[in-house]
A tleap script that builds the chain and sets N, CA, C and O, in Angstrom:
source leaprc.protein.ff14SB
mol = sequence {
  NMET ILE GLY ILE THR VAL THR SER LYS MET
  MET GLU GLU VAL MET SER SER SER VAL GLY
  LEU LEU VAL THR LEU GLU ALA GLN SER GLY
  LYS GLU SER GLU LEU ALA GLU PHE LEU GLN
  ALA ALA GLN ASP LEU VAL VAL GLU GLU PRO
  GLY THR SER THR TRP TYR ALA PHE ARG ILE
  ASN ALA SER GLN PHE GLY ILE TYR ASP THR
  PHE PRO HIE GLU GLU GLY ARG GLN ALA HIE
  LEU ALA GLY LYS VAL ALA THR ALA LEU GLY
  ALA ARG ALA ASP GLU LEU LEU ALA SER ALA
  PRO SER ILE GLN PRO VAL GLU VAL LEU ALA
  PHE CTHR
}
set mol.1.N position { 11.175 11.233 -8.552 }
set mol.1.CA position { 10.904 11.211 -6.977 }
set mol.1.C position { 10.216 12.592 -6.751 }
set mol.1.O position { 10.434 13.698 -7.247 }
set mol.2.N position { 9.202 12.097 -5.721 }
set mol.2.CA position { 8.315 13.354 -5.331 }
set mol.2.C position { 8.945 13.926 -4.111 }
set mol.2.O position { 9.688 13.281 -3.371 }
set mol.3.N position { 8.642 15.055 -3.956 }
set mol.3.CA position { 9.114 16.134 -2.775 }
set mol.3.C position { 8.113 16.331 -1.952 }
set mol.3.O position { 7.160 17.062 -2.222 }
set mol.4.N position { 8.259 15.658 -0.821 }
set mol.4.CA position { 7.282 15.809 0.370 }
set mol.4.C position { 8.012 16.701 1.642 }
set mol.4.O position { 9.090 16.397 2.151 }
set mol.5.N position { 7.236 17.776 1.998 }
set mol.5.CA position { 7.728 18.194 3.445 }
set mol.5.C position { 7.036 17.622 4.449 }
set mol.5.O position { 5.811 17.514 4.507 }
set mol.6.N position { 8.117 17.124 5.525 }
set mol.6.CA position { 7.519 16.437 6.551 }
set mol.6.C position { 7.316 17.582 7.872 }
set mol.6.O position { 8.039 18.388 8.459 }
set mol.7.N position { 6.144 17.211 7.933 }
set mol.7.CA position { 5.693 18.197 9.181 }
set mol.7.C position { 5.783 17.394 10.449 }
set mol.7.O position { 5.890 16.178 10.294 }
set mol.8.N position { 5.754 17.940 11.878 }
set mol.8.CA position { 5.810 17.430 12.697 }
set mol.8.C position { 4.808 16.824 13.107 }
set mol.8.O position { 5.071 16.063 14.039 }
set mol.9.N position { 3.420 16.852 12.694 }
set mol.9.CA position { 2.437 16.244 12.550 }
set mol.9.C position { 2.475 14.803 11.933 }
set mol.9.O position { 1.985 13.839 12.521 }
set mol.10.N position { 3.087 14.718 10.713 }
set mol.10.CA position { 3.273 13.734 10.146 }
set mol.10.C position { 4.280 12.715 10.782 }
set mol.10.O position { 4.241 11.491 10.665 }
set mol.11.N position { 5.125 13.413 11.431 }
set mol.11.CA position { 6.224 12.435 12.053 }
set mol.11.C position { 5.494 11.887 13.466 }
set mol.11.O position { 5.782 10.754 13.853 }
set mol.12.N position { 4.771 12.512 14.048 }
set mol.12.CA position { 4.050 12.090 15.237 }
set mol.12.C position { 3.064 10.876 14.712 }
set mol.12.O position { 3.112 9.773 15.258 }
set mol.13.N position { 2.164 11.149 13.612 }
set mol.13.CA position { 1.505 10.173 13.135 }
set mol.13.C position { 2.328 8.720 12.718 }
set mol.13.O position { 1.855 7.629 13.037 }
set mol.14.N position { 3.422 8.830 12.081 }
set mol.14.CA position { 4.437 7.653 11.623 }
set mol.14.C position { 4.707 6.934 13.185 }
set mol.14.O position { 4.367 5.792 13.495 }
set mol.15.N position { 5.291 7.761 13.919 }
set mol.15.CA position { 5.494 7.222 15.384 }
set mol.15.C position { 4.560 6.603 16.225 }
set mol.15.O position { 4.826 5.778 17.099 }
set mol.16.N position { 3.289 7.102 15.878 }
set mol.16.CA position { 2.162 6.469 16.619 }
set mol.16.C position { 1.497 5.196 15.811 }
set mol.16.O position { 0.460 4.697 16.248 }
set mol.17.N position { 2.046 4.749 14.765 }
set mol.17.CA position { 1.520 3.775 13.824 }
set mol.17.C position { 1.550 2.376 14.682 }
set mol.17.O position { 2.626 1.884 15.021 }
set mol.18.N position { 0.552 1.897 14.940 }
set mol.18.CA position { 0.369 0.894 15.679 }
set mol.18.C position { -0.394 -0.279 15.128 }
set mol.18.O position { -0.668 -1.219 15.874 }
set mol.19.N position { -0.825 -0.275 13.602 }
set mol.19.CA position { -1.333 -1.298 12.739 }
set mol.19.C position { -0.912 -1.270 11.283 }
set mol.19.O position { -0.524 -0.206 10.802 }
set mol.20.N position { -0.958 -2.218 10.656 }
set mol.20.CA position { -0.844 -2.239 9.194 }
set mol.20.C position { -1.262 -3.121 8.354 }
set mol.20.O position { -2.007 -3.987 8.813 }
set mol.21.N position { -0.953 -3.164 7.045 }
set mol.21.CA position { -1.318 -4.341 6.340 }
set mol.21.C position { -0.074 -4.794 5.462 }
set mol.21.O position { 0.651 -3.930 4.967 }
set mol.22.N position { 0.142 -5.963 5.293 }
set mol.22.CA position { 0.983 -6.638 4.146 }
set mol.22.C position { 0.161 -7.407 3.340 }
set mol.22.O position { -0.601 -8.323 3.646 }
set mol.23.N position { 0.470 -6.813 2.061 }
set mol.23.CA position { -0.435 -7.400 0.989 }
set mol.23.C position { 0.576 -8.005 -0.064 }
set mol.23.O position { 1.584 -7.345 -0.315 }
set mol.24.N position { 0.377 -9.217 -0.698 }
set mol.24.CA position { 1.130 -9.887 -1.764 }
set mol.24.C position { 0.511 -9.893 -3.066 }
set mol.24.O position { -0.626 -10.358 -2.989 }
set mol.25.N position { 0.781 -9.609 -4.035 }
set mol.25.CA position { 0.030 -9.652 -5.283 }
set mol.25.C position { 1.124 -10.684 -6.483 }
set mol.25.O position { 2.353 -10.725 -6.551 }
set mol.26.N position { 0.238 -11.300 -7.172 }
set mol.26.CA position { 0.929 -12.134 -8.244 }
set mol.26.C position { 0.611 -11.744 -9.477 }
set mol.26.O position { -0.409 -12.308 -9.872 }
set mol.27.N position { 1.166 -10.870 -10.376 }
set mol.27.CA position { 1.021 -10.539 -11.713 }
set mol.27.C position { 0.544 -11.641 -12.560 }
set mol.27.O position { 0.876 -12.787 -12.256 }
set mol.28.N position { -0.069 -11.464 -13.411 }
set mol.28.CA position { -0.492 -12.597 -14.449 }
set mol.28.C position { 0.833 -12.386 -15.637 }
set mol.28.O position { 1.340 -11.280 -15.827 }
set mol.29.N position { 1.203 -13.438 -16.253 }
set mol.29.CA position { 1.962 -13.715 -17.055 }
set mol.29.C position { 2.272 -12.446 -18.113 }
set mol.29.O position { 1.305 -12.248 -18.848 }
set mol.30.N position { 3.129 -11.762 -18.295 }
set mol.30.CA position { 2.907 -10.868 -19.236 }
set mol.30.C position { 2.390 -9.339 -19.026 }
set mol.30.O position { 2.309 -8.482 -19.905 }
set mol.31.N position { 2.046 -9.199 -17.586 }
set mol.31.CA position { 1.598 -8.429 -16.889 }
set mol.31.C position { 2.101 -7.551 -15.823 }
set mol.31.O position { 1.565 -6.594 -15.265 }
set mol.32.N position { 3.501 -8.214 -15.637 }
set mol.32.CA position { 4.404 -7.859 -14.511 }
set mol.32.C position { 4.755 -6.080 -14.531 }
set mol.32.O position { 4.587 -5.368 -13.541 }
set mol.33.N position { 5.214 -5.630 -15.737 }
set mol.33.CA position { 5.641 -4.213 -15.768 }
set mol.33.C position { 4.212 -3.406 -15.709 }
set mol.33.O position { 4.262 -2.253 -15.280 }
set mol.34.N position { 3.023 -3.904 -16.086 }
set mol.34.CA position { 1.828 -3.410 -15.858 }
set mol.34.C position { 1.519 -2.805 -14.560 }
set mol.34.O position { 1.357 -1.653 -14.158 }
set mol.35.N position { 1.484 -4.336 -13.885 }
set mol.35.CA position { 1.353 -4.021 -12.324 }
set mol.35.C position { 2.257 -3.179 -11.493 }
set mol.35.O position { 1.864 -2.539 -10.517 }
set mol.36.N position { 3.777 -3.215 -12.024 }
set mol.36.CA position { 4.706 -2.377 -11.420 }
set mol.36.C position { 4.759 -0.944 -11.521 }
set mol.36.O position { 5.326 -0.263 -10.667 }
set mol.37.N position { 4.047 -0.337 -12.789 }
set mol.37.CA position { 3.642 0.832 -13.131 }
set mol.37.C position { 2.417 1.064 -12.311 }
set mol.37.O position { 2.508 2.158 -11.754 }
set mol.38.N position { 1.538 0.573 -12.088 }
set mol.38.CA position { 0.227 0.707 -11.224 }
set mol.38.C position { 0.666 0.823 -9.960 }
set mol.38.O position { 0.294 1.836 -9.367 }
set mol.39.N position { 1.308 0.120 -9.423 }
set mol.39.CA position { 1.979 0.505 -7.851 }
set mol.39.C position { 2.683 1.815 -7.877 }
set mol.39.O position { 2.469 2.766 -7.126 }
set mol.40.N position { 3.326 1.758 -8.591 }
set mol.40.CA position { 4.084 3.206 -8.631 }
set mol.40.C position { 3.338 4.592 -8.760 }
set mol.40.O position { 3.600 5.524 -8.000 }
set mol.41.N position { 2.394 4.677 -9.764 }
set mol.41.CA position { 1.244 5.381 -10.065 }
set mol.41.C position { 0.347 5.543 -8.652 }
set mol.41.O position { -0.162 6.593 -8.262 }
set mol.42.N position { 0.283 4.214 -7.975 }
set mol.42.CA position { -0.567 4.423 -6.753 }
set mol.42.C position { 0.012 5.244 -5.733 }
set mol.42.O position { -0.755 5.579 -4.830 }
set mol.43.N position { 1.023 5.582 -5.687 }
set mol.43.CA position { 1.676 6.478 -4.514 }
set mol.43.C position { 0.696 7.802 -4.627 }
set mol.43.O position { -0.012 8.200 -3.702 }
set mol.44.N position { 0.773 8.329 -5.757 }
set mol.44.CA position { 0.018 9.553 -5.733 }
set mol.44.C position { -1.160 9.476 -5.073 }
set mol.44.O position { -1.476 10.363 -4.281 }
set mol.45.N position { -2.003 8.343 -5.330 }
set mol.45.CA position { -3.145 8.196 -4.613 }
set mol.45.C position { -3.432 8.195 -2.929 }
set mol.45.O position { -4.335 8.709 -2.270 }
set mol.46.N position { -2.138 7.304 -2.503 }
set mol.46.CA position { -1.855 7.437 -0.920 }
set mol.46.C position { -1.738 8.422 -0.376 }
set mol.46.O position { -2.412 8.656 0.628 }
set mol.47.N position { -0.693 9.455 -0.957 }
set mol.47.CA position { -0.433 10.652 -0.502 }
set mol.47.C position { -1.638 11.186 -0.102 }
set mol.47.O position { -1.609 11.683 1.024 }
set mol.48.N position { -2.703 11.233 -0.695 }
set mol.48.CA position { -4.359 11.946 -0.246 }
set mol.48.C position { -4.741 11.475 0.974 }
set mol.48.O position { -5.439 12.176 1.706 }
set mol.49.N position { -4.344 10.269 1.333 }
set mol.49.CA position { -5.052 9.504 2.490 }
set mol.49.C position { -4.647 10.083 4.009 }
set mol.49.O position { -3.571 9.820 4.546 }
set mol.50.N position { -5.507 10.768 4.506 }
set mol.50.CA position { -4.860 11.378 5.952 }
set mol.50.C position { -4.525 10.411 6.876 }
set mol.50.O position { -3.679 10.632 7.743 }
set mol.51.N position { -5.202 9.187 6.757 }
set mol.51.CA position { -4.948 8.079 7.796 }
set mol.51.C position { -3.847 6.909 7.638 }
set mol.51.O position { -3.637 6.002 8.443 }
set mol.52.N position { -3.116 7.173 6.263 }
set mol.52.CA position { -2.183 6.065 6.009 }
set mol.52.C position { -0.599 6.836 6.436 }
set mol.52.O position { -0.119 7.742 5.754 }
set mol.53.N position { -0.034 6.357 7.499 }
set mol.53.CA position { 1.157 6.839 7.825 }
set mol.53.C position { 2.370 6.719 6.885 }
set mol.53.O position { 2.975 7.701 6.455 }
set mol.54.N position { 2.685 5.421 6.593 }
set mol.54.CA position { 3.577 4.970 5.738 }
set mol.54.C position { 2.899 3.979 4.655 }
set mol.54.O position { 1.836 3.372 4.788 }
set mol.55.N position { 3.835 3.966 3.483 }
set mol.55.CA position { 3.387 3.131 2.411 }
set mol.55.C position { 4.355 2.716 1.267 }
set mol.55.O position { 4.885 3.485 0.466 }
set mol.56.N position { 4.487 1.416 1.327 }
set mol.56.CA position { 5.836 0.814 0.359 }
set mol.56.C position { 5.005 -0.023 -0.459 }
set mol.56.O position { 4.025 -0.694 -0.136 }
set mol.57.N position { 5.652 0.153 -1.749 }
set mol.57.CA position { 5.016 -0.873 -2.722 }
set mol.57.C position { 6.768 -1.506 -3.136 }
set mol.57.O position { 7.754 -0.773 -3.213 }
set mol.58.N position { 6.767 -2.752 -3.314 }
set mol.58.CA position { 7.985 -3.426 -3.714 }
set mol.58.C position { 7.698 -4.602 -4.513 }
set mol.58.O position { 6.574 -5.101 -4.546 }
set mol.59.N position { 8.827 -5.115 -5.244 }
set mol.59.CA position { 8.899 -6.256 -6.034 }
set mol.59.C position { 9.599 -7.241 -5.239 }
set mol.59.O position { 10.627 -6.887 -4.662 }
set mol.60.N position { 9.154 -8.509 -5.124 }
set mol.60.CA position { 9.599 -9.573 -4.397 }
set mol.60.C position { 10.473 -10.226 -5.406 }
set mol.60.O position { 11.673 -10.210 -5.132 }
set mol.61.N position { 10.078 -10.865 -6.647 }
set mol.61.CA position { 10.711 -11.311 -7.650 }
set mol.61.C position { 10.034 -10.726 -8.974 }
set mol.61.O position { 9.383 -9.682 -8.963 }
set mol.62.N position { 10.258 -11.525 -10.152 }
set mol.62.CA position { 9.840 -11.189 -11.356 }
set mol.62.C position { 8.065 -11.314 -11.550 }
set mol.62.O position { 7.653 -10.761 -12.570 }
set mol.63.N position { 7.258 -11.824 -10.879 }
set mol.63.CA position { 5.905 -11.973 -10.735 }
set mol.63.C position { 5.356 -11.602 -9.603 }
set mol.63.O position { 4.150 -11.362 -9.551 }
set mol.64.N position { 6.140 -11.504 -8.556 }
set mol.64.CA position { 5.440 -11.266 -7.198 }
set mol.64.C position { 5.925 -9.952 -6.895 }
set mol.64.O position { 6.986 -9.466 -7.285 }
set mol.65.N position { 4.950 -9.353 -6.077 }
set mol.65.CA position { 4.766 -7.721 -5.643 }
set mol.65.C position { 4.119 -7.447 -4.189 }
set mol.65.O position { 3.294 -8.280 -3.811 }
set mol.66.N position { 4.362 -6.547 -3.484 }
set mol.66.CA position { 3.896 -6.324 -2.020 }
set mol.66.C position { 3.646 -5.002 -2.000 }
set mol.66.O position { 4.049 -4.109 -2.746 }
set mol.67.N position { 2.940 -4.977 -1.066 }
set mol.67.CA position { 2.554 -3.501 -0.373 }
set mol.67.C position { 2.629 -3.688 1.038 }
set mol.67.O position { 1.996 -4.623 1.527 }
set mol.68.N position { 3.453 -2.779 1.919 }
set mol.68.CA position { 3.057 -2.651 3.089 }
set mol.68.C position { 2.938 -1.418 3.553 }
set mol.68.O position { 3.747 -0.582 3.150 }
set mol.69.N position { 1.894 -1.028 4.510 }
set mol.69.CA position { 1.438 0.387 4.853 }
set mol.69.C position { 1.157 0.130 6.333 }
set mol.69.O position { 0.770 -0.925 6.835 }
set mol.70.N position { 1.455 1.423 7.005 }
set mol.70.CA position { 1.010 1.449 8.464 }
set mol.70.C position { 0.215 2.590 8.697 }
set mol.70.O position { 0.227 3.597 7.989 }
set mol.71.N position { -0.646 2.374 9.949 }
set mol.71.CA position { -1.698 3.472 10.317 }
set mol.71.C position { -1.586 3.609 11.690 }
set mol.71.O position { -1.226 2.657 12.381 }
set mol.72.N position { -1.908 4.903 12.253 }
set mol.72.CA position { -1.948 5.093 13.451 }
set mol.72.C position { -3.243 4.538 14.458 }
set mol.72.O position { -3.253 4.695 15.679 }
set mol.73.N position { -4.328 3.857 13.667 }
set mol.73.CA position { -5.303 3.427 14.373 }
set mol.73.C position { -6.141 2.448 13.157 }
set mol.73.O position { -6.074 2.629 11.941 }
set mol.74.N position { -6.833 1.512 13.782 }
set mol.74.CA position { -7.602 0.784 12.871 }
set mol.74.C position { -8.510 1.561 11.953 }
set mol.74.O position { -8.710 1.187 10.798 }
set mol.75.N position { -9.079 2.684 12.484 }
set mol.75.CA position { -10.047 3.440 11.500 }
set mol.75.C position { -9.361 3.875 10.174 }
set mol.75.O position { -9.931 3.881 9.083 }
set mol.76.N position { -7.883 4.290 10.427 }
set mol.76.CA position { -7.091 4.490 9.134 }
set mol.76.C position { -7.065 3.522 8.243 }
set mol.76.O position { -7.410 3.759 7.086 }
set mol.77.N position { -6.607 2.130 8.676 }
set mol.77.CA position { -6.564 0.704 8.118 }
set mol.77.C position { -7.813 0.623 7.097 }
set mol.77.O position { -7.877 0.537 5.870 }
set mol.78.N position { -8.854 0.694 8.206 }
set mol.78.CA position { -10.171 0.204 7.188 }
set mol.78.C position { -10.545 1.312 6.181 }
set mol.78.O position { -11.150 0.935 5.178 }
set mol.79.N position { -10.257 2.693 6.314 }
set mol.79.CA position { -10.547 3.641 5.355 }
set mol.79.C position { -9.541 3.279 4.256 }
set mol.79.O position { -9.933 3.301 3.089 }
set mol.80.N position { -8.464 2.998 4.498 }
set mol.80.CA position { -7.137 2.712 3.449 }
set mol.80.C position { -7.929 1.367 2.419 }
set mol.80.O position { -7.884 1.308 1.191 }
set mol.81.N position { -8.529 0.516 3.226 }
set mol.81.CA position { -9.072 -0.592 2.578 }
set mol.81.C position { -10.071 -0.349 1.553 }
set mol.81.O position { -10.128 -1.026 0.527 }
set mol.82.N position { -10.918 0.684 1.839 }
set mol.82.CA position { -11.805 1.113 0.946 }
set mol.82.C position { -11.634 2.558 0.075 }
set mol.82.O position { -12.478 3.254 -0.490 }
set mol.83.N position { -10.289 2.688 0.207 }
set mol.83.CA position { -9.820 3.888 -0.204 }
set mol.83.C position { -9.798 3.951 -1.986 }
set mol.83.O position { -10.661 3.338 -2.615 }
set mol.84.N position { -9.057 4.504 -2.473 }
set mol.84.CA position { -8.704 4.808 -3.877 }
set mol.84.C position { -7.841 3.656 -4.581 }
set mol.84.O position { -8.123 3.065 -5.624 }
set mol.85.N position { -6.845 3.499 -3.848 }
set mol.85.CA position { -5.944 2.494 -4.296 }
set mol.85.C position { -6.625 1.033 -4.523 }
set mol.85.O position { -6.562 0.402 -5.578 }
set mol.86.N position { -7.287 0.615 -3.340 }
set mol.86.CA position { -7.955 -0.472 -3.353 }
set mol.86.C position { -8.922 -0.415 -4.307 }
set mol.86.O position { -8.908 -1.299 -5.163 }
set mol.87.N position { -9.745 0.415 -4.350 }
set mol.87.CA position { -10.674 0.599 -5.633 }
set mol.87.C position { -10.196 0.465 -6.972 }
set mol.87.O position { -10.685 -0.351 -7.754 }
set mol.88.N position { -9.299 1.203 -7.252 }
set mol.88.CA position { -8.445 0.996 -8.451 }
set mol.88.C position { -7.749 -0.341 -8.845 }
set mol.88.O position { -7.672 -0.659 -10.031 }
set mol.89.N position { -7.202 -1.188 -7.772 }
set mol.89.CA position { -6.680 -2.170 -8.054 }
set mol.89.C position { -7.902 -3.437 -8.224 }
set mol.89.O position { -7.661 -4.481 -8.830 }
set mol.90.N position { -8.962 -3.197 -7.709 }
set mol.90.CA position { -10.173 -3.929 -7.977 }
set mol.90.C position { -10.811 -3.754 -9.099 }
set mol.90.O position { -11.575 -4.652 -9.454 }
set mol.91.N position { -10.666 -2.640 -9.878 }
set mol.91.CA position { -11.043 -2.303 -11.224 }
set mol.91.C position { -10.264 -3.293 -12.053 }
set mol.91.O position { -10.817 -4.071 -12.830 }
set mol.92.N position { -8.918 -3.238 -11.856 }
set mol.92.CA position { -7.733 -3.880 -12.642 }
set mol.92.C position { -7.462 -5.335 -12.350 }
set mol.92.O position { -6.771 -6.037 -13.087 }
set mol.93.N position { -8.087 -5.790 -11.148 }
set mol.93.CA position { -7.533 -7.216 -10.768 }
set mol.93.C position { -7.613 -8.363 -11.814 }
set mol.93.O position { -6.745 -9.221 -11.968 }
set mol.94.N position { -8.733 -8.263 -12.489 }
set mol.94.CA position { -8.947 -9.559 -13.429 }
set mol.94.C position { -7.803 -9.523 -14.431 }
set mol.94.O position { -7.198 -10.499 -14.874 }
set mol.95.N position { -7.564 -7.966 -14.777 }
set mol.95.CA position { -6.591 -7.899 -16.000 }
set mol.95.C position { -4.961 -8.033 -15.649 }
set mol.95.O position { -4.102 -8.270 -16.499 }
set mol.96.N position { -4.736 -7.852 -14.362 }
set mol.96.CA position { -3.393 -7.578 -13.712 }
set mol.96.C position { -2.749 -8.738 -12.982 }
set mol.96.O position { -1.533 -8.927 -12.949 }
set mol.97.N position { -3.655 -9.492 -12.403 }
set mol.97.CA position { -3.218 -10.443 -11.295 }
set mol.97.C position { -3.690 -11.759 -11.435 }
set mol.97.O position { -4.785 -12.052 -11.916 }
set mol.98.N position { -2.989 -12.419 -11.078 }
set mol.98.CA position { -2.858 -13.815 -11.336 }
set mol.98.C position { -3.954 -14.660 -10.576 }
set mol.98.O position { -4.565 -15.598 -11.086 }
set mol.99.N position { -4.125 -14.182 -9.239 }
set mol.99.CA position { -4.949 -14.515 -8.271 }
set mol.99.C position { -5.379 -13.199 -7.377 }
set mol.99.O position { -4.942 -12.059 -7.541 }
set mol.100.N position { -6.326 -13.620 -6.405 }
set mol.100.CA position { -6.634 -12.595 -5.368 }
set mol.100.C position { -5.633 -12.179 -4.365 }
set mol.100.O position { -5.010 -12.943 -3.628 }
set mol.101.N position { -5.522 -10.639 -4.419 }
set mol.101.CA position { -4.433 -10.384 -3.428 }
set mol.101.C position { -4.581 -11.199 -1.990 }
set mol.101.O position { -5.604 -11.605 -1.438 }
set mol.102.N position { -3.304 -11.283 -1.617 }
set mol.102.CA position { -3.411 -11.945 -0.064 }
set mol.102.C position { -3.364 -10.511 1.062 }
set mol.102.O position { -2.365 -9.793 1.016 }
set mol.103.N position { -4.135 -10.285 1.725 }
set mol.103.CA position { -4.196 -9.072 2.530 }
set mol.103.C position { -4.198 -9.673 4.086 }
set mol.103.O position { -5.068 -10.323 4.666 }
set mol.104.N position { -2.944 -9.227 4.524 }
set mol.104.CA position { -2.757 -9.546 6.159 }
set mol.104.C position { -2.863 -8.503 6.840 }
set mol.104.O position { -2.030 -7.640 6.561 }
set mol.105.N position { -3.744 -8.205 7.815 }
set mol.105.CA position { -3.499 -7.051 9.034 }
set mol.105.C position { -2.454 -7.660 9.716 }
set mol.105.O position { -2.410 -8.863 9.974 }
set mol.106.N position { -1.622 -6.844 10.006 }
set mol.106.CA position { -0.457 -6.863 10.878 }
set mol.106.C position { -0.601 -5.786 12.322 }
set mol.106.O position { -1.375 -4.829 12.317 }
set mol.107.N position { 0.170 -6.091 13.368 }
set mol.107.CA position { 0.343 -5.302 14.338 }
set mol.107.C position { 1.594 -4.738 14.230 }
set mol.107.O position { 2.439 -5.455 13.693 }
set mol.108.N position { 1.957 -3.591 14.617 }
set mol.108.CA position { 3.362 -3.127 14.338 }
set mol.108.C position { 3.841 -3.005 15.789 }
set mol.108.O position { 3.203 -2.394 16.646 }
set mol.109.N position { 4.980 -3.615 16.003 }
set mol.109.CA position { 5.490 -4.138 17.286 }
set mol.109.C position { 6.778 -3.009 17.714 }
set mol.109.O position { 6.908 -2.573 18.858 }
set mol.110.N position { 7.529 -2.703 16.753 }
set mol.110.CA position { 8.753 -1.974 16.497 }
set mol.110.C position { 9.029 -1.262 15.472 }
set mol.110.O position { 8.424 -1.620 14.462 }
set mol.111.N position { 9.900 -0.154 15.318 }
set mol.111.CA position { 10.302 0.187 14.141 }
set mol.111.C position { 11.364 1.363 14.354 }
set mol.111.O position { 11.421 1.939 15.440 }
set mol.112.N position { 12.157 1.686 13.348 }
set mol.112.CA position { 13.334 2.612 13.636 }
set mol.112.C position { 13.177 3.784 12.403 }
set mol.112.O position { 13.982 4.712 12.328 }
savepdb mol mol.pdb
quit
């Protein structure tokens, strides 16, 4: 578990998040644990992104995984799509993924 100090600026950014991404990933057979490890390690890269408000990596079933993240504005979303996680995943996609990621832009309507 990573210890993070939450500042009022960080809370303001989360509260103002208006756009997001829903990404689904299908692991190649036998690469499920490697993809899980990749996603867990990617958290360190996302923490460095000033335009990303929230980021979740999750497992749907044995071979399907997902990422859900939010941003205060479109510029943050586009920066994330061109950021270190996307670059690192692109570099390992042929090795880890059974097919191209499904990337769906979303509009944040409500949250608690």
